[in-house]
C-alpha positions as CSV (number, residue, x, y, z in Angstrom):
1,M,82.8,115.1,86.1
2,I,86.5,114.3,85.6
3,S,88.9,115.9,88.1
4,D,92.1,117.7,86.9
5,E,94.1,115.0,88.7
6,V,92.5,112.3,86.6
7,R,93.0,114.2,83.4
8,A,96.7,114.7,84.2
9,Q,97.2,111.0,84.6
10,L,95.7,110.1,81.2
11,R,98.2,109.7,78.4
12,Y,96.0,108.4,75.5
13,V,92.4,109.0,76.3
14,Q,91.2,112.4,75.3
15,T,88.7,114.2,77.4
16,N,87.3,117.7,77.9
17,G,86.7,117.0,81.5
18,L,82.9,117.4,81.1
19,E,82.1,113.7,80.5
20,D,80.0,111.8,83.0
21,L,82.1,109.0,84.5
22,G,79.0,107.6,86.1
23,R,78.4,105.9,82.7
24,F,81.9,104.4,82.6
25,P,81.8,100.6,82.8
26,D,81.9,98.8,86.2
27,F,83.4,95.7,84.6
28,L,85.2,94.4,81.5
29,I,85.3,91.0,80.0
30,V,88.8,91.0,78.5
31,G,89.3,87.7,76.8
32,P,91.6,86.7,75.2
33,Q,89.9,85.5,72.1
34,R,88.7,81.9,71.8
35,T,88.6,81.2,75.5
36,G,84.9,81.3,76.2
37,T,84.3,85.1,76.7
38,T,81.7,85.2,73.9
39,W,79.8,82.5,75.8
40,L,80.1,84.5,79.0
41,H,78.9,87.7,77.3
42,A,76.0,85.9,75.7
43,H,74.6,84.7,79.0
44,L,75.4,87.7,81.2
45,R,73.7,90.1,78.8
46,F,70.3,88.6,79.7
47,H,70.6,89.2,83.5
48,P,68.1,91.8,84.7
49,Q,70.8,93.6,86.7
50,I,73.4,93.8,84.0
51,F,73.8,96.3,81.1
52,L,76.3,95.2,78.4
53,S,77.3,97.6,75.6
54,E,76.4,97.0,72.0
55,P,78.2,96.1,69.9
56,K,79.9,93.4,71.9
57,E,83.5,94.6,71.2
58,I,84.3,98.3,71.1
59,F,88.1,98.0,71.0
60,F,88.5,101.5,72.5
61,F,91.4,100.9,74.8
62,S,93.2,98.4,72.7
63,R,93.4,100.7,69.8
64,L,94.4,103.9,71.6
65,K,97.9,103.6,70.1
66,C,96.7,102.8,66.6
67,H,96.2,106.3,65.2
68,G,96.4,106.3,61.4
69,E,95.5,102.6,61.1
70,P,92.2,101.7,59.2
71,R,90.6,100.1,62.3
72,F,91.2,103.1,64.6
73,E,88.0,105.0,65.4
74,S,88.4,107.4,68.3
75,D,90.4,108.2,71.4
76,Q,87.7,110.5,72.7
77,L,86.2,109.5,76.0
78,S,82.8,111.0,75.0
79,W,82.8,108.6,72.0
80,Y,83.4,105.6,74.2
81,L,80.8,106.6,76.8
82,K,78.0,106.9,74.2
83,F,78.0,103.0,74.1
84,F,76.8,103.0,77.7
85,R,73.7,105.1,77.2
86,E,70.9,102.7,76.4
87,P,68.2,103.7,73.9
88,L,64.7,103.5,75.2
89,W,63.7,100.9,72.7
90,R,66.5,98.5,73.8
91,H,65.7,99.1,77.5
92,A,62.0,98.3,76.8
93,A,62.9,95.2,74.8
94,K,65.1,93.8,77.5
95,S,62.5,94.6,80.2
96,A,60.0,92.5,78.2
97,L,62.6,89.7,77.9
98,C,63.3,89.8,81.6
99,M,59.6,89.8,82.5
100,R,59.1,86.8,80.3
101,R,62.2,84.9,81.6
102,Y,62.3,85.9,85.2
103,R,59.2,87.8,86.0
104,E,61.4,90.7,86.8
105,L,61.9,94.2,85.3
106,Y,65.2,95.0,83.8
107,R,66.9,97.3,86.3
108,P,70.6,97.3,85.6
109,V,72.9,98.1,88.5
110,I,76.2,97.6,86.7
111,R,77.5,98.4,83.2
112,G,80.1,96.4,81.3
113,E,81.7,95.7,77.9
114,A,83.5,92.7,76.4
115,T,86.5,93.3,74.2
116,A,88.8,90.2,74.0
117,S,91.9,92.1,72.9
118,Y,92.0,93.9,76.3
119,A,93.5,90.8,77.9
120,A,96.9,91.4,76.3
121,M,97.1,95.2,76.5
122,D,100.3,97.1,77.4
123,D,100.7,98.2,81.0
124,D,100.1,101.9,80.2
125,L,96.8,101.1,78.5
126,I,95.6,99.1,81.5
127,D,96.6,102.2,83.5
128,E,94.2,104.3,81.4
129,V,91.3,101.9,82.3
130,V,92.1,101.9,86.1
131,T,92.7,105.7,86.2
132,L,89.1,106.2,84.9
133,N,87.6,103.6,87.3
134,P,89.9,102.5,90.1
135,E,87.2,100.0,91.3
136,I,86.6,98.3,87.9
137,K,86.2,94.6,87.9
138,V,87.8,92.4,85.1
139,L,86.8,88.9,83.9
140,T,89.3,86.8,82.0
141,M,89.4,83.2,80.9
142,V,92.1,80.5,80.5
143,R,92.3,77.8,77.8
144,D,95.0,75.4,76.8
145,P,97.5,77.7,74.9
146,V,97.8,75.3,72.0
147,E,94.1,74.7,71.6
148,R,93.4,78.5,71.9
149,A,95.9,79.3,69.2
150,W,94.5,76.7,66.9
151,S,90.9,77.9,67.4
152,H,92.0,81.5,66.7
153,A,93.8,80.4,63.6
154,K,90.8,78.5,62.3
155,K,88.6,81.5,62.9
156,D,90.9,84.0,61.1
157,L,92.5,81.9,58.4
158,V,89.7,79.4,57.7
159,R,86.3,80.7,58.6
160,K,86.8,84.3,57.7
161,T,88.4,83.5,54.4
162,G,86.0,80.8,53.3
163,R,88.8,78.2,53.1
164,S,89.2,74.7,54.5
165,V,92.1,73.8,56.8
166,S,93.7,71.9,54.0
167,D,93.6,75.0,51.8
168,V,95.8,76.9,54.3
169,P,99.6,76.3,53.9
170,V,101.3,75.2,57.1
171,E,103.7,78.1,56.8
172,E,100.7,80.5,56.9
173,F,99.5,78.9,60.1
174,K,103.0,79.1,61.6
175,A,103.3,82.8,60.7
176,F,99.9,83.4,62.4
177,F,101.1,81.5,65.5
178,E,104.3,83.6,65.7
179,D,102.6,86.9,65.6
180,E,103.5,89.0,68.7
181,Y,99.8,89.4,69.7
182,Q,99.2,85.6,69.5
183,I,102.2,85.0,71.8
184,R,100.8,87.6,74.2
185,C,97.4,86.0,74.2
186,A,99.0,82.7,75.3
187,S,100.8,84.4,78.2
188,Y,97.9,84.1,80.6
189,V,99.9,84.2,83.8
190,E,101.8,87.3,82.8
191,N,98.6,89.0,81.6
192,H,96.9,88.2,84.9
193,R,99.8,89.7,86.8
194,R,99.7,93.0,84.9
195,W,96.0,93.4,85.4
196,R,96.1,92.2,89.1
197,E,98.8,94.6,90.0
198,R,96.7,97.5,88.9
199,L,93.2,96.4,90.0
200,A,91.8,96.8,93.5
201,K,92.3,93.6,95.5
202,G,89.9,90.8,94.5
203,N,88.7,92.5,91.3
204,L,90.1,90.0,88.8
205,F,88.0,86.9,87.9
206,V,89.8,84.0,86.2
207,G,87.5,81.4,84.6
208,Y,88.5,78.3,82.8
209,F,87.4,77.2,79.3
210,D,87.2,73.5,80.4
211,D,84.8,74.4,83.1
212,V,82.5,76.0,80.5
213,T,82.1,72.5,79.0
214,E,82.0,70.6,82.2
215,K,80.1,72.8,84.6
216,P,78.9,75.9,82.7
217,G,76.2,76.8,85.2
218,R,78.7,77.0,88.0
219,V,81.0,79.3,86.0
220,L,78.2,81.6,85.2
221,R,76.9,81.8,88.8
222,D,80.5,82.4,90.0
223,A,80.8,85.3,87.5
224,M,77.5,86.8,88.6
225,S,78.6,86.5,92.3
226,F,81.9,88.2,91.4
227,L,80.0,91.1,89.7
228,G,77.8,91.5,92.8
229,V,74.5,90.7,91.1
230,R,71.9,88.0,91.9
231,S,73.4,84.6,91.1
232,S,70.8,82.0,91.6
233,Q,70.1,79.1,89.2
234,R,67.0,81.0,87.9
235,Y,69.4,83.2,85.9
236,V,71.1,80.3,84.2
237,A,69.4,79.5,80.9
238,D,68.6,75.9,79.8
239,D,71.0,76.3,76.8
240,V,74.0,77.3,79.1
241,G,76.0,74.2,78.0
242,E,75.7,74.9,74.2
243,Q,78.7,76.3,72.3
244,V,78.7,80.0,71.3
245,N,80.6,81.1,68.2
246,P,82.4,77.7,67.6
247,T,84.9,77.0,64.9
248,T,84.9,73.9,62.7
249,G,86.1,70.7,64.4
250,S,89.0,70.1,62.0
251,S,91.9,68.4,63.6
252,M,95.2,70.2,64.0
253,P,98.0,69.0,61.7
254,D,100.8,67.4,63.6
255,E,103.3,70.0,62.2
256,C,101.2,72.8,63.6
257,R,100.9,71.2,67.0
258,Q,104.6,70.6,67.2
259,H,105.3,74.1,66.2
260,L,102.9,75.5,68.8
261,E,104.3,73.3,71.5
262,R,107.8,74.6,70.8
263,I,107.1,78.3,70.6
264,L,104.6,78.3,73.5
265,A,106.6,76.0,75.8
266,E,106.9,78.7,78.5
267,P,103.1,79.6,78.5
268,I,102.2,75.9,78.5
269,A,104.3,75.3,81.6
270,A,102.9,78.3,83.3
271,V,99.3,77.3,82.6
272,A,100.1,73.7,83.9
273,E,101.4,75.2,87.1
274,L,98.4,77.5,87.4
275,S,96.0,74.6,86.9
276,E,97.8,72.5,89.4
277,S,97.7,75.3,92.0
278,R,94.0,75.6,91.4
279,R,93.5,71.9,91.8
280,R,95.3,71.9,95.1
281,S,93.3,74.9,96.3
282,E,90.0,73.3,95.4
283,S,91.0,70.0,97.1
284,G,91.9,71.9,100.2
285,K,95.5,70.9,100.2
C-alpha cells in the first residue's frame, strides 16, 4: 500500500492509497523517439525474466499536465497499474515462446514500460516517478541530434501523412524542428542530468544508437546486465541487427540540415563532448 508520506509528495498522480505498488514498474525505457528504444523494447520483451507492459507506450507520466487535451487519458495510479497485471492468456503465450526459444519457462522478475516521451519530462514529473519507486532503473539512448530530428520529422510529417519528403515544404520541416519538445529531445546531456540527479546511484543506463548498428548484441547484453536479468548470448536473437520501425531512407535537404545545425548547435557540441568522454573511458585513458 501507499504510505501517507508518499501520497503527500505526489502533485499530479492521483491515488486512494490502496493501490498495490508491488506492480509499479522496476524500470522505464524513456527514449527519446528515434534513438533505438523501439529496437530495445522489441528484444527485451522476449526475455523470460522480463515483463513489459502492453501497449508499448502508455504516456501516463508525460501527460499528467495535459488535462483537457484530447490525448489525455488518466491521472489515476490505479489506471496506470492495470497495465502491469498480465492476463493469463498472454502469460501462457509467452511461456510457450520462452520454452520454444530458450527451453525455459517465462518467470518475470522485473516489470517495465517503454514511453519515449519520458526522456524530456519536466523535473516535477520525474519526481513523481521516483517518489513512487525510489529504486527505479531508467534506460535512455543517444543519437546524433540532427539525424534524430530528421528521422522524427520523416515519421511525423512524411510517413504518418502519406506524403513524400518532396511534398513537405521546407518551412513545415523547420517549424517541426523548432518545436520546444523537439529541442528538448536533442538535449541529451541535460535530460540525463535531470534523471541522474533523482535516480539512485547507478540506475541510469545510456545506450548509443550507433552501437545498435555496429554491435547490437553487446548493447542488448549490457541492457540486460543493467536490469539484473540473465544476459548471456542465448537471449540475443539472430535478427538482433535488423532495424525496427525504420523510416524511409530519403536524404535530408541541405536547407534542413543547415537549419538543424544552427538551432541545435549547443546539443550537438554537448553530444560530441559526451562521445569523446566515452571514447576516452573505453580506451582506458
